[in-house]
N, C-alpha and C positions, 0 to 999 in steps of 0.2 A: 680512466675507467678502472674500477676496482675489480681485480680478478679473484676468482674463488680459490681458496687454498685447498691443497690436496686433502681429501678425507674430511672436509668441513663444509658446512652449509653457509653460503654467503648471506649475511643479514639482509642485503638489498633484495635478494630473491625471495625472502620470507616475508616481506612487507605486506603483500596481499593476504597471506595466510593469517598474519597477526591482526590485520584490520578486520577480517571476517570474524575472528575470534572475539576481539574486544567489542565489536559492534553488537554482539549478542547480549552483552551486559556492560554498557559503557560506564556504569557506576563503579565497576570493579576493574577499571583500566589498569591501575598500578599492579594489582595482584595478578591479573591475567598476563600482563607483560612479563612480570618476574617469573611466573611458572613457565610461560612459553620460552623465554630466553634460556632458562635452566635446561629445559627439555631438548630444545633444538640447537642451542649454541654451546652448552656446557662441554660436551665431548670434544667438539672442534677447538674450543678455547684451550683446553689442556694440550692437545696435539700441536696447536700453533706455537705455544710457548716452548715445547720440546724442540720444534723445528728451529725456533729463534735461538735457542741455546746451542744447537748444533751448528748453526750458521755463524754464531759469534761466541766461540769457545772461550775467548779471553774476557768476555763481559761478566761483571759481577751483577748482583741482584739490582742495584741502583741503575746500572747501565741498561739492563733488560727492561726495567720499568720505564725508563726514558724512551726506549725504542717502542715499547707498546703504546705509550701515550702519544708519541709523535706520529706513528703510523695510524693509530686509531683515529686521532683527531683530524688528520688529513682526509680519512675516509668519511667521517661524519660530515665534514665541511663540503667535500666534493660530491659524494654520493647523496647525502641527505638533501643538499640544496638542489642538485641537478635532477634527482628523481622527480621532485615536485614540478620542475620545469616551469613553463610559462603560464600554464592554466591553473586557476584556483581549484579546479576539480581534482587535481592530482596532489594537492597539499596534504591530505590525509595519508597518502602513500609515502610522501616525503617524510612526514613526521614519524610514521611507523619505522621507516628505514633508519632514521637518525636515532630513534629510541633503541633499536636493536643493536646498532653499532656502539652506542654508549654502554649498553648492557654487556656486549662482548668485551669491551675494554676492561670493565670491572672484573669480569670472570678471568680475563688473562692476567690482570694485576694480582688477583688472588692466587692464580696458578704459579706466578713468578715467586710468590712467597711460600710455595710448597703446599698450598691448600688444594683440595680436590675441587675442580671446577664443576663437578656434577653433584656435589653434596647439596641437599636441600637448604643447608645453612646459607649458601650463596644467594638464594632467592630472597631470604629474609634480609640479608645484608644489603642487597640491591635496594630494597624498599626503604631501609634506613638511610642509605646514602642519598637517595632521591628526596629525602625529607618527608616521606609519606608517614612514617612512624618514628617514634623516638628511640625504640630499642628493638632488638631482634625477637624478644619474647612476644611482644605485641604483634610484630610482623608475622611470626609463625602462626599465632592464633588467627590472624586475618586470612592467611593463606589456606588454613584448614577449613574455613567456612565456605559453604556452597550457598551463595545467595540466590533466591528465586528470581527468575527473569522478570524485568519490569515491563517488557513488551514495548519499550520505547522505540527501538528501531523498526518495529513492525508497523507502526502507524503510517498512514498514507498522507500525501499532500504536504502541507506545511509542517505537520508533526514529524514527518520523517526527516525533513531538512533541518528542523530544530534539533532533532536528536544527533544528526551529523555535526551540526555546529557545536553542540554541547561536547561531543567527543573530541572535536578538533581543539577547542579551547582547553580541555583537560590535558590533551597531549602537549599543547604548547606550554602550559604551566609545568608539566612534568619535565619537559625538556629544559626549562629555565629560560624560555624565550619571552614570556610575557612580563615577568617581574624579576628583579635581582634575586638570586638564590641565597644571598648571604644575610640580608636583613630586610626589614619591612620598609618600602620606599615611602617618602613623604607624598602628600596628595598631589603636589604640583609635578613631581617626578612621574607619578602614575598617569596624570593627565597628559604629560608630554609623551609618554610611551604610547598611549592610546591614539593621540594625534598623529604620531609618526606612523603607526600601523595603518591608520585610516588614509593618510597621504600616500603611502606606498601602494595601498590597495587601489586607490582612485587612479593614480598614475599607471598602475599595472593593468588597468582596463584598456588603456591605449597602447602602452608599451610593456607587454607582459614580462619581458625578461628583466625588468627592474627588480623583480623578486629575488633574482639570483644573488646579487651582492648583499642584499639585506639579510637573506637567510644564511649566506656563507659567514658573514661577520657574526650574526647572532649565534649560530651553531658553534663557531670557534670559541666565543666568549663563554657560552654556557657549558661546553664540554671541558674547557680549561678549569672552570670552577668545580665541576663534578669530579674531575680527576684529582684535583688538589684535595678534596674531601676524602676520596678513596685512598689516596696515598697516606694521608694522616691516619685514616682508619686502620689500614693494614700495616703501616710501618711505624706510625707514631709521630712523624714529622713530614713536612712537605719536601718533595724531591727537587733540589736546586738544579739538577741536571736537565730537567724537563724544559722544553721550550715554553716561554710565557705566552699569554694570550695576546700580547700587543704586537707580535710579529705578523707581518703582512704575508700571508701564505700565497703561493702561486695560484691556488684555486680561487682565491678572492680576486686576484688580478684578472684572471680569465673571466670571472663573473662580471666584473666592472666593465671590461671591454665589450662583452656581449650585450650588457644592459645599455651601454652608450650607443652601440650600434643599432639596437632595436628602437631607440628614440629617434634615429635619423629617418626611419621609414615613415612614421606618421607625420614628422615635421616636414619632410619633402612633399608628402601628399597634400598637407594643408597649404603649403606654400604654392603649389601648382594650382590648387583650387582658387586661391585668392588672386593669383596673377592672371589666370585665364578667366576669372569671373564666371566660373561654372555655377549654374543654378538649375533647380528643379522646381517647376511650378512657381517660378519667380522668387524662390528662396534659396539661400546658400546653405542653410543648416542641414537640409536633407542630404546634400552632397557631402558635407563634412562628416555627417554620421556614417554614410556609406564608406567614405575613405578611411575613417578611424577604425571601423569594424573590420574592413578588409585588411588594413595594415596589421591589426592584432592577429587575425587568422593567418596571414602570410608569415609574420615573424615567428609565431608559435608553431605553425606547421613546419617551417624550415628547421626550427630547433629540434622538434620531435623526429623529423626525418634524419637529421644528422646523428642524433643520439641512437636511433634504432640501427642506422647503418654501422656506426662504430661498435655497437653491441654485438652485431652479427659478423664483424670482421675478425678473422682469426689472428 
């Protein structure tokens, strides 16, 4: 669990506030995120770097950057994946939490280089590093524009769900989860990515915790690429001291174990239905449907209960 630093707001605790803000104008998600992060995380980022310097007086700028990247990437991987949890309904909160942690890391990297983490220039730099705009001049112009509301989130029924889906897809792309952030993928790579997401989603309907390792690995890779770009942007060259994205983080191991465990519940349920030859109205499929739905709710409810208990444990 990620603890809140003294005098700073925890990005995970601001995920709901960011989601409400960007839902009002999903078409301006990057600009809203940059402004929100600067306003709510900028002051804390500067203080966090000062505390890091005090805790590691022997560390030079490169060592401090490595510490910021290592600590921040663990938080993105663990908190970003686990906030979403087993239910697809919470994925928007997970994405908002991950986006805020990534933004916090960039603000801290700027502070390590002696820059003011509350300067509006940081918001423009965040948009450039995310690949939204090519330069800070264009980014500043976009940040200064107040676009009229489209009314998209206010629609009812399918329109409202379509707006939420549109927002989630935009957040996934901004995080670097949908496509590689370094170059344009070939058509078969894109098809493979879509097939993988669909497969994970379908399996996740039965064993919801399979989302945890998928999101953990995806966050780790995407955050590594973003931090490499940020280091080059602020320093001029990649930082060789930073851990590379190929390392298997403890958070990923925990996610894999939990996902495997969640697969046992529906598997055991299906096995018992088949062995006992349980039927409803002469058919086995209704029983299997009940067992699979119940197993999803049991594993998901257990996960949420454990997480809430840990969050409230001093």
